[in-house]
C-alpha positions as CSV (number, residue, x, y, z in Angstrom):
1,M,14.3,10.7,-16.7
2,K,13.3,7.6,-14.8
3,A,10.0,7.6,-12.9
4,R,8.5,5.1,-10.5
5,I,5.0,4.8,-9.0
6,I,4.6,4.9,-5.2
7,H,0.9,4.6,-4.5
8,T,-0.4,6.8,-1.7
9,K,-2.2,3.8,-0.1
10,I,1.2,2.4,0.9
11,W,0.8,4.5,4.1
12,T,-2.3,2.6,5.0
13,D,-1.0,-0.8,4.0
14,Y,-0.8,-2.9,7.2
15,W,2.5,-4.6,6.2
16,F,4.2,-1.3,5.5
17,K,2.8,0.3,8.7
18,K,4.3,-2.4,10.9
19,L,7.8,-1.8,9.5
20,N,10.2,0.2,11.6
21,R,11.6,3.6,10.4
22,S,14.7,2.2,8.8
23,S,12.9,-0.6,6.9
24,K,10.4,1.9,5.5
25,I,13.1,4.1,4.2
26,V,15.1,1.3,2.7
27,F,12.0,-0.1,1.0
28,L,11.1,3.2,-0.6
29,Y,14.8,3.8,-1.5
30,L,15.1,0.4,-3.3
31,L,12.1,1.3,-5.4
32,S,13.3,4.7,-6.4
33,N,17.1,4.9,-6.4
34,Q,19.2,5.8,-9.5
35,F,20.5,2.3,-10.1
36,I,17.1,0.8,-10.8
37,G,16.2,-0.3,-14.3
38,L,13.2,-1.8,-16.1
39,S,13.3,-5.2,-14.6
40,G,13.5,-4.5,-10.9
41,I,16.8,-6.5,-10.7
42,Y,19.9,-4.6,-10.2
43,E,23.3,-4.4,-8.4
44,I,23.9,-2.1,-5.5
45,T,26.3,-2.4,-2.6
46,N,25.4,-2.3,1.1
47,E,27.7,0.7,1.5
48,Q,25.9,2.6,-1.1
49,I,22.5,1.9,0.5
50,C,23.7,2.9,4.0
51,F,25.3,6.1,2.7
52,D,22.3,7.3,0.7
53,V,19.7,6.3,3.3
54,G,21.8,7.3,6.3
55,I,21.6,4.1,8.3
56,T,24.1,1.7,9.8
57,S,25.0,-1.7,8.4
58,T,23.3,-3.3,11.3
59,E,20.1,-1.4,10.6
60,L,20.3,-2.4,6.9
61,E,20.6,-6.1,7.8
62,E,17.6,-5.9,10.0
63,A,15.7,-4.1,7.3
64,K,16.5,-6.9,4.8
65,K,14.9,-9.4,7.2
66,H,11.7,-7.3,7.4
67,L,11.6,-6.8,3.6
68,S,12.3,-10.4,2.6
69,K,8.7,-11.1,1.5
70,K,8.8,-8.2,-0.9
71,I,12.5,-8.0,-1.9
72,S,15.2,-10.7,-2.5
73,F,18.8,-10.0,-1.6
74,H,22.0,-11.8,-2.6
75,E,25.5,-10.4,-2.3
76,N,25.3,-7.0,-4.1
77,W,22.1,-7.8,-6.0
78,V,18.5,-6.9,-5.4
79,K,15.3,-8.3,-6.9
80,I,12.0,-6.5,-6.2
81,F,9.0,-8.8,-6.5
82,N,6.0,-7.6,-8.6
83,Y,8.1,-4.8,-9.8
84,E,5.8,-4.1,-12.8
85,K,3.2,-2.4,-10.5
86,Y,5.8,0.3,-9.6
87,Q,6.5,1.4,-13.1
88,T,4.4,2.6,-16.1
89,Y,6.6,1.6,-19.0
90,K,4.6,-0.5,-21.5
91,G,4.9,-1.8,-25.0
92,S,7.0,-4.3,-26.9
93,K,10.1,-2.1,-27.0
94,N,10.2,-1.9,-23.2
95,E,9.6,-5.7,-23.0
96,V,12.7,-6.2,-25.2
97,A,14.7,-3.8,-23.1
98,K,13.7,-5.6,-19.9
99,E,14.7,-8.9,-21.4
100,K,18.1,-7.6,-22.4
101,E,18.6,-6.2,-18.9
102,R,17.8,-9.5,-17.3
103,N,20.2,-11.3,-19.6
104,L,23.0,-9.1,-18.3
105,V,22.4,-10.5,-14.8
106,P,24.9,-13.4,-14.1
107,S,23.3,-16.8,-14.2
108,V,24.3,-17.7,-10.7
109,I,22.6,-14.5,-9.5
110,R,19.4,-15.3,-11.5
111,D,19.3,-18.7,-10.0
112,T,19.8,-17.5,-6.4
113,L,17.2,-14.7,-6.7
114,S,14.8,-17.2,-8.3
115,I,14.3,-15.1,-11.4
116,P,11.8,-16.9,-13.5
117,Y,12.3,-17.9,-17.2
118,R,10.6,-15.5,-19.6
119,Y,9.3,-16.6,-23.0
120,P,10.8,-14.8,-26.0
121,I,9.3,-11.5,-26.9
122,D,6.6,-11.5,-29.6
123,S,6.5,-8.2,-31.4
124,T,2.8,-8.6,-32.2
125,S,1.7,-9.6,-28.7
126,N,3.5,-8.6,-25.5
127,Q,4.5,-11.7,-23.5
128,K,3.9,-11.6,-19.8
129,S,6.5,-13.1,-17.4
130,V,6.0,-16.6,-16.1
131,I,5.7,-15.2,-12.6
132,S,2.8,-12.9,-13.7
133,N,1.1,-15.8,-15.2
134,K,1.5,-17.9,-12.1
135,K,0.1,-15.0,-10.0
136,L,-2.9,-14.8,-12.3
137,V,-3.6,-18.5,-11.8
138,I,-3.4,-18.0,-8.0
139,S,-5.6,-14.9,-8.2
140,N,-8.3,-17.0,-9.8
141,K,-8.4,-18.9,-6.5
142,K,-8.7,-15.7,-4.5
143,P,-11.2,-16.0,-1.6
144,E,-14.4,-13.9,-1.7
145,D,-14.6,-10.5,0.1
146,E,-16.8,-12.2,2.8
147,D,-14.0,-14.7,3.4
148,F,-11.5,-11.9,4.1
149,K,-14.0,-10.4,6.5
150,E,-14.6,-13.8,8.2
151,I,-10.9,-14.4,8.7
152,A,-10.3,-10.9,10.0
153,E,-13.1,-11.3,12.6
154,K,-11.9,-14.8,13.5
155,Y,-8.4,-13.7,14.4
156,G,-9.2,-10.1,15.5
157,V,-7.2,-8.3,12.9
158,P,-8.0,-5.6,10.4
159,K,-9.2,-6.7,6.9
160,S,-6.3,-4.9,5.4
161,F,-4.0,-7.2,7.4
162,V,-5.7,-10.3,5.8
163,L,-5.4,-8.7,2.3
164,S,-1.7,-8.1,3.0
165,K,-1.2,-11.7,3.9
166,W,-3.0,-12.8,0.7
167,D,-0.6,-10.6,-1.3
168,D,2.3,-12.3,0.5
169,L,0.8,-15.7,-0.3
170,E,0.4,-14.8,-4.0
171,N,4.0,-13.5,-4.2
172,Y,5.3,-16.7,-2.5
173,C,3.5,-19.1,-4.7
174,A,4.3,-17.1,-7.9
175,S,8.0,-17.0,-7.1
176,T,8.4,-20.6,-5.8
177,G,5.8,-22.5,-7.9
178,K,4.2,-23.7,-4.7
179,K,0.6,-24.9,-4.9
180,Y,-2.0,-25.5,-2.2
181,K,-5.2,-27.5,-2.3
182,N,-7.1,-25.0,-0.3
183,Y,-5.9,-21.4,-0.5
184,K,-8.4,-20.0,1.9
185,A,-7.3,-22.5,4.6
186,T,-3.6,-21.6,3.8
187,L,-4.4,-17.9,4.1
188,M,-6.1,-18.5,7.5
189,N,-2.9,-20.3,8.7
190,W,-0.7,-17.4,7.5
191,V,-3.0,-14.8,9.2
192,K,-3.1,-16.8,12.4
193,R,0.6,-17.3,12.6
194,D,1.5,-13.6,12.0
195,A,-1.4,-12.3,14.0
196,L,-0.3,-14.3,17.1
197,K,3.3,-13.2,16.5
198,I,2.3,-9.5,16.4
199,K,0.1,-9.8,19.5
200,R,3.0,-11.4,21.4
201,E,5.3,-8.6,20.3
202,D,2.7,-6.0,21.3
203,K,2.1,-7.7,24.7
204,N,5.9,-7.6,25.4
205,A,6.1,-4.0,24.2
206,N,3.1,-3.1,26.4
207,R,4.8,-4.8,29.4
208,Y,8.0,-3.0,28.7
209,G,6.2,0.3,28.2
210,K,4.5,0.1,31.5
211,A,7.7,-0.7,33.3
212,R,9.4,2.3,31.7
213,G,6.3,4.6,32.1
214,G,6.0,4.8,28.3
215,I,2.8,5.0,26.2
216,I,1.9,2.0,24.0
217,I,-0.7,2.3,21.2
218,D,-2.6,-0.9,20.5
219,W,-2.6,-1.8,16.8
220,R,-6.0,-3.4,16.9
C-alpha cells in the first residue's frame, strides 16, 4: 500500500494558509492520489482531478496558478517539486525504481516539466538527483536566522512568510539553474514583492468587506 507524508506543520505554513479552499484540496490531492508513484511525476487528467476533488474546471485552472511554485503542469502530466520530502522510501532498489519510472515519461514531457538529468544509479552509493544537489548548494548560501527576522521586521510580515519565500527561491534556483550574487538581497526582493501584493489584496478585500458589511481578518 502506498503511503505519503503530509507534515502537520503544513497548516501553519504561510504559503499554504494563503491558498483558497480549492487550491488547498488540490495540493493535498496531488500529493496523495492513487496515480502517484515514486518520482512525483505522473499522468492524470483534469477531469479525473475535478471528479475526485469535487471542483469545477475553472476552479482547477485557478488552483494550478496558485500552485505553480510547488507543482508543474503540462497537458495531462504533473510534476511535484521536492517530492522526496513527501515519501519515506529509501535505498538503492527504490532509486532504481524511480529511475525506471522517470524513463517512462515521454521526453517532450520531461523537457517541458524541466525534469533534471539524473546520474546512473550506483548500487554501493545512492546517487542524489541533480536538483537535490543544486538545492544543497543554494542551502549553503542560506541567510542566518537573524537575517530572516530582519527581513520580516523590515516588511512587516511573519518570519514564517520569509522562510516560505526562501523555500520558493530554493525551488526556483534548483529547477532552473538560476544563480544570484546575493541571495539575501534576492530574498528581500521576493518578500517585498509578494508582501506588497498581499497587502494590496487585503486592502481591497477590507474595502469590499466594509462595503458589504462583512468581517475581514487582517493577516498581519
